[in-house]
Backbone as a chain_set.jsonl record, in Angstrom:
{"seq": "XXXXXXXXXXXXXXXXXXXXXXXXXXXXXXXXXXXXXXXXXXXXXXXXXXXXXXXXXXXXXXXXXXXXXXXXXXXXXXXXXXXXXXXXXXXXXXXXXXXXXX", "coords": {"N": [[31.935, 1.362, -14.372], [31.999, 4.66, -13.406], [29.325, 7.132, -12.856], [28.842, 10.384, -13.762], [26.838, 12.527, -12.299], [26.51, 15.298, -12.321], [27.254, 16.122, -14.844], [26.103, 17.676, -17.811], [23.173, 16.495, -19.521], [22.83, 14.668, -22.54], [20.754, 15.116, -25.287], [18.871, 12.697, -27.148], [19.681, 11.96, -30.64], [17.478, 11.844, -32.286], [15.626, 13.642, -31.35], [15.198, 17.014, -31.859], [17.065, 19.735, -30.535], [16.092, 22.265, -30.342], [13.276, 22.218, -30.304], [9.985, 23.454, -30.564], [7.736, 24.795, -28.142], [5.08, 24.562, -28.702], [5.06, 22.418, -30.446], [5.865, 20.326, -28.885], [3.774, 20.153, -26.97], [1.71, 19.53, -28.753], [2.521, 17.017, -29.494], [2.266, 15.606, -27.077], [-0.464, 15.863, -26.504], [-1.515, 14.456, -28.593], [-0.515, 11.875, -28.08], [-1.712, 11.347, -25.593], [-4.405, 11.167, -26.175], [-4.667, 8.827, -27.506], [-4.265, 6.953, -25.588], [-6.539, 6.377, -24.017], [-8.639, 5.031, -21.494], [-11.318, 2.803, -21.334], [-13.681, 2.804, -18.977], [-16.216, 1.332, -17.053], [-18.968, 2.505, -15.005], [-20.021, 0.884, -12.879], [-18.251, -1.164, -12.376], [-16.248, -1.509, -10.224], [-17.704, -1.731, -7.886], [-18.829, -4.161, -7.186], [-17.734, -6.135, -5.244], [-17.612, -4.656, -2.96], [-18.224, -3.883, 0.38], [-20.363, -2.077, 2.443], [-19.827, -0.266, 5.52], [-21.456, -1.605, 8.447], [-23.07, -3.31, 7.099], [-25.246, -6.151, 6.682], [-24.07, -9.112, 7.569], [-24.887, -11.541, 8.389], [-25.525, -13.872, 7.033], [-23.196, -14.856, 6.091], [-20.513, -17.228, 6.17], [-17.699, -18.137, 8.05], [-14.673, -19.426, 6.788], [-12.333, -20.287, 8.081], [-9.945, -21.658, 10.347], [-9.975, -21.222, 13.763], [-7.372, -20.734, 16.007], [-6.528, -21.339, 19.358], [-4.843, -19.063, 21.626], [-1.367, -19.558, 21.986], [1.062, -20.948, 24.273], [3.555, -19.606, 24.078], [2.78, -17.074, 23.294], [1.359, -13.799, 23.478], [-1.192, -11.283, 24.29], [-1.247, -8.052, 23.227], [-1.945, -5.18, 25.217], [-2.439, -2.78, 24.181], [-2.664, -2.572, 21.274], [-4.098, -4.899, 20.905], [-3.394, -7.202, 19.511], [-2.251, -10.511, 18.894], [0.922, -11.579, 19.701], [4.165, -13.1, 19.366], [6.226, -14.234, 22.033], [8.743, -13.135, 21.784], [8.375, -10.57, 20.881], [7.672, -9.047, 23.067], [7.693, -6.109, 24.911], [7.367, -4.903, 27.389], [6.018, -5.814, 30.67], [3.463, -5.134, 32.899], [2.869, -4.665, 36.537], [0.303, -5.546, 36.973], [-0.005, -7.481, 35.153], [-0.416, -6.78, 32.553], [0.566, -6.852, 29.153], [2.757, -5.446, 26.724], [3.576, -4.866, 23.248], [6.539, -4.525, 21.182], [6.107, -2.784, 19.074], [4.081, -1.057, 19.912], [5.274, 0.128, 22.14], [7.441, 1.36, 21.048]], "CA": [[32.225, 2.699, -14.835], [31.248, 5.663, -12.556], [28.515, 8.026, -13.582], [28.897, 11.789, -13.296], [25.517, 13.086, -12.394], [26.591, 16.707, -12.496], [27.445, 16.403, -16.17], [24.849, 17.96, -18.592], [22.704, 15.35, -20.228], [22.751, 14.885, -23.963], [19.509, 14.643, -25.842], [19.107, 11.752, -28.241], [19.733, 12.598, -31.887], [16.193, 11.852, -32.971], [14.919, 14.782, -30.891], [15.899, 18.261, -32.127], [17.357, 20.447, -29.291], [15.346, 23.531, -30.351], [11.881, 21.945, -30.675], [9.166, 24.507, -29.995], [6.83, 24.456, -27.016], [3.807, 24.184, -29.327], [5.248, 21.107, -31.013], [5.914, 19.377, -27.755], [2.431, 20.089, -26.459], [0.946, 18.827, -29.775], [2.871, 15.497, -29.419], [1.774, 15.064, -25.843], [-1.914, 15.767, -26.606], [-1.821, 13.352, -29.536], [-0.249, 10.578, -27.453], [-2.63, 11.158, -24.521], [-5.675, 10.843, -26.754], [-4.634, 7.392, -27.99], [-4.144, 6.053, -24.453], [-7.704, 6.523, -23.16], [-9.192, 3.721, -21.004], [-12.808, 2.819, -21.259], [-14.049, 2.222, -17.649], [-17.677, 1.405, -16.795], [-19.185, 3.015, -13.742], [-20.357, -0.103, -11.876], [-17.219, -2.266, -12.396], [-15.486, -1.693, -9.014], [-18.594, -1.797, -6.739], [-19.376, -5.453, -6.937], [-17.27, -6.862, -4.018], [-17.42, -3.66, -1.908], [-19.208, -3.946, 1.403], [-20.474, -0.887, 3.233], [-19.82, -0.518, 6.976], [-22.773, -1.863, 8.963], [-23.847, -4.231, 6.28], [-25.779, -7.388, 7.319], [-23.224, -10.251, 7.151], [-25.244, -12.72, 9.253], [-25.614, -15.05, 6.283], [-21.863, -15.267, 5.646], [-19.851, -18.229, 7.082], [-16.214, -18.101, 8.079], [-14.026, -20.693, 6.409], [-10.977, -20.374, 8.684], [-9.88, -22.39, 11.68], [-9.459, -20.345, 14.825], [-6.468, -21.473, 16.892], [-6.397, -20.632, 20.616], [-3.557, -18.471, 21.945], [-0.399, -20.566, 22.388], [1.781, -20.608, 25.536], [4.527, -18.674, 23.812], [2.17, -15.868, 22.715], [0.668, -12.818, 24.442], [-2.048, -10.333, 23.671], [-0.876, -6.645, 23.572], [-3.045, -4.463, 25.773], [-2.544, -1.493, 23.422], [-3.163, -2.864, 19.97], [-4.928, -6.128, 21.058], [-2.975, -8.222, 18.57], [-1.496, -11.591, 19.529], [2.301, -11.589, 19.308], [5.137, -14.08, 19.894], [6.882, -13.603, 23.195], [9.97, -12.355, 21.396], [7.966, -9.139, 20.595], [7.276, -8.523, 24.334], [8.481, -4.977, 25.309], [7.251, -4.809, 28.902], [4.853, -6.342, 31.392], [3.219, -4.326, 34.107], [2.651, -5.496, 37.711], [-1.031, -6.121, 36.901], [0.057, -8.538, 34.16], [-0.594, -6.315, 31.221], [1.769, -6.938, 28.362], [2.812, -4.537, 25.539], [4.492, -5.298, 22.299], [7.632, -3.574, 20.832], [5.59, -1.725, 18.122], [3.315, -0.063, 20.718], [6.198, 0.782, 23.025], [8.509, 2.17, 20.301]], "C": [[31.344, 3.705, -13.936], [30.418, 6.618, -13.462], [28.649, 9.435, -12.977], [27.57, 12.395, -13.39], [25.38, 14.576, -12.506], [26.862, 17.066, -14.013], [26.169, 16.677, -16.942], [24.46, 16.73, -19.383], [22.572, 15.712, -21.695], [21.518, 14.351, -24.457], [19.766, 13.642, -27.022], [19.02, 12.49, -29.647], [18.46, 12.655, -32.658], [15.297, 13.004, -32.499], [15.775, 16.087, -31.129], [16.015, 19.035, -30.764], [16.505, 21.669, -29.226], [13.937, 23.338, -30.751], [11.013, 22.982, -29.942], [8.234, 23.955, -28.988], [5.526, 23.904, -27.628], [3.868, 22.718, -29.907], [5.285, 20.035, -30.013], [4.594, 19.125, -27.167], [1.556, 19.304, -27.432], [1.207, 17.348, -29.709], [2.295, 14.85, -28.173], [0.189, 14.888, -25.877], [-2.322, 14.644, -27.577], [-1.55, 11.953, -28.927], [-1.249, 10.337, -26.287], [-4.028, 10.773, -25.09], [-5.715, 9.401, -27.195], [-4.59, 6.52, -26.832], [-5.305, 6.179, -23.43], [-8.179, 5.123, -22.747], [-10.633, 3.822, -20.9], [-13.128, 2.066, -19.882], [-15.531, 2.406, -17.466], [-17.85, 1.82, -15.315], [-19.352, 1.991, -12.705], [-19.343, -1.253, -11.776], [-16.651, -2.521, -11.025], [-16.401, -1.914, -7.793], [-19.08, -3.107, -6.396], [-19.065, -6.11, -5.553], [-17.104, -5.87, -2.855], [-18.565, -3.761, -0.931], [-19.215, -2.641, 2.182], [-20.377, -1.181, 4.746], [-21.274, -0.667, 7.508], [-23.618, -2.716, 8.165], [-24.213, -5.507, 6.977], [-24.912, -8.513, 6.711], [-23.587, -11.475, 7.914], [-25.35, -14.03, 8.419], [-24.22, -15.6, 5.789], [-21.313, -16.248, 6.695], [-18.265, -17.976, 6.866], [-15.606, -19.415, 7.716], [-12.601, -20.799, 6.931], [-11.036, -21.117, 9.953], [-9.288, -21.448, 12.647], [-8.649, -21.199, 15.802], [-6.387, -20.676, 18.266], [-4.916, -20.08, 20.833], [-2.546, -19.505, 22.515], [0.354, -20.051, 23.652], [2.913, -19.619, 25.267], [4.072, -17.429, 23.105], [1.552, -15.052, 23.742], [-0.203, -11.909, 23.619], [-1.603, -8.88, 24.16], [-2.121, -5.942, 24.076], [-3.226, -3.126, 25.042], [-3.201, -1.762, 22.12], [-4.094, -4.11, 19.876], [-4.653, -7.192, 20.015], [-2.17, -9.29, 19.353], [-0.14, -11.667, 18.855], [3.067, -12.735, 19.87], [5.809, -13.422, 21.08], [8.141, -12.888, 22.929], [9.608, -10.877, 21.097], [7.585, -8.425, 21.892], [8.242, -7.363, 24.696], [8.542, -4.829, 26.792], [5.966, -5.417, 29.393], [4.735, -5.512, 32.677], [2.982, -5.278, 35.321], [1.305, -6.124, 37.654], [-1.03, -7.255, 35.838], [-0.245, -8.082, 32.779], [0.696, -6.36, 30.442], [1.627, -6.042, 27.157], [3.884, -4.948, 24.61], [5.486, -4.135, 21.983], [6.995, -2.453, 20.002], [4.845, -0.66, 18.944], [4.238, 0.717, 21.692], [7.178, 1.677, 22.342], [8.114, 3.445, 19.783]], "O": [[30.133, 3.542, -13.788], [30.747, 6.866, -14.622], [28.564, 9.592, -11.76], [27.161, 12.77, -14.488], [24.289, 15.09, -12.752], [26.701, 18.226, -14.389], [25.196, 15.949, -16.742], [25.326, 16.0, -19.866], [22.261, 16.844, -22.065], [21.175, 13.217, -24.122], [20.743, 13.76, -27.761], [18.35, 13.516, -29.769], [18.348, 13.435, -33.604], [14.311, 13.322, -33.164], [16.904, 16.203, -30.652], [15.098, 18.955, -29.946], [16.195, 22.11, -28.12], [13.39, 24.176, -31.468], [11.31, 23.335, -28.8], [7.964, 22.754, -28.976], [4.956, 22.926, -27.144], [2.908, 21.949, -29.859], [4.79, 18.934, -30.252], [4.275, 17.974, -26.87], [0.739, 18.491, -26.999], [0.302, 16.523, -29.84], [1.883, 13.691, -28.2], [-0.363, 13.918, -25.357], [-3.342, 13.98, -27.391], [-2.257, 10.988, -29.22], [-1.592, 9.182, -26.035], [-4.75, 10.051, -24.403], [-6.801, 8.822, -27.237], [-4.866, 5.334, -27.013], [-5.118, 6.107, -22.215], [-8.13, 4.173, -23.528], [-11.159, 4.827, -20.423], [-12.859, 0.876, -19.722], [-16.061, 3.494, -17.69], [-16.993, 1.527, -14.481], [-18.82, 2.212, -11.617], [-19.628, -2.244, -11.104], [-16.56, -3.69, -10.648], [-15.886, -2.265, -6.732], [-19.733, -3.235, -5.36], [-19.953, -6.557, -4.828], [-16.498, -6.23, -1.845], [-19.732, -3.733, -1.323], [-18.148, -2.147, 2.547], [-20.806, -2.245, 5.191], [-22.182, 0.045, 7.078], [-24.799, -2.875, 8.475], [-23.459, -5.912, 7.862], [-25.004, -8.82, 5.522], [-22.759, -12.366, 8.102], [-25.282, -15.131, 8.966], [-24.133, -16.658, 5.166], [-21.582, -16.142, 7.891], [-17.718, -17.692, 5.801], [-15.983, -20.442, 8.281], [-11.744, -21.365, 6.252], [-12.091, -21.201, 10.583], [-8.207, -20.909, 12.41], [-9.118, -22.202, 16.339], [-6.194, -19.46, 18.257], [-3.943, -20.596, 20.281], [-2.882, -20.24, 23.444], [0.269, -18.878, 24.015], [3.226, -18.833, 26.161], [4.849, -16.785, 22.4], [1.231, -15.557, 24.818], [-0.006, -11.762, 22.413], [-1.606, -8.587, 25.356], [-3.2, -6.056, 23.494], [-4.185, -2.416, 25.347], [-4.265, -1.195, 21.87], [-4.777, -4.311, 18.872], [-5.529, -7.983, 19.666], [-1.504, -8.983, 20.342], [-0.034, -11.797, 17.636], [2.6, -13.321, 20.846], [5.945, -12.199, 21.13], [8.592, -12.099, 23.759], [10.502, -10.03, 21.07], [7.195, -7.259, 21.822], [9.452, -7.575, 24.784], [9.607, -4.655, 27.384], [4.976, -5.529, 28.67], [5.696, -5.239, 33.396], [2.905, -6.497, 35.167], [1.133, -7.189, 38.247], [-2.054, -7.92, 35.686], [-0.33, -8.914, 31.875], [1.761, -5.986, 30.931], [0.532, -5.88, 26.618], [4.973, -5.335, 25.034], [5.324, -2.994, 22.416], [7.317, -1.283, 20.212], [4.988, 0.531, 18.67], [3.954, 1.873, 22.007], [7.695, 2.626, 22.93], [8.925, 4.142, 19.174]]}, "num_chains": 1, "name": "protein.A"}
């Protein structure tokens, strides 16, 4: 069934059409007071690291894989991409990905 979006919308029967502005504001303020969230100040700062923080005691738990033969490093964004993402290669051998060239 197609919907006519230009047709005026009908209010549900449980809401009177001529409800006063004061009554609507009173309902909103009553509902907003019951939905308050109790948030402590220090909750979100636990795992947050500031720039320049000393991370010398941290160990990386990932395996670093060398660049494969079918990959290249973009000289603009310095990310390693698959050769299918190669947009152009200069005479000097610099390679650029599609995202940086687009």
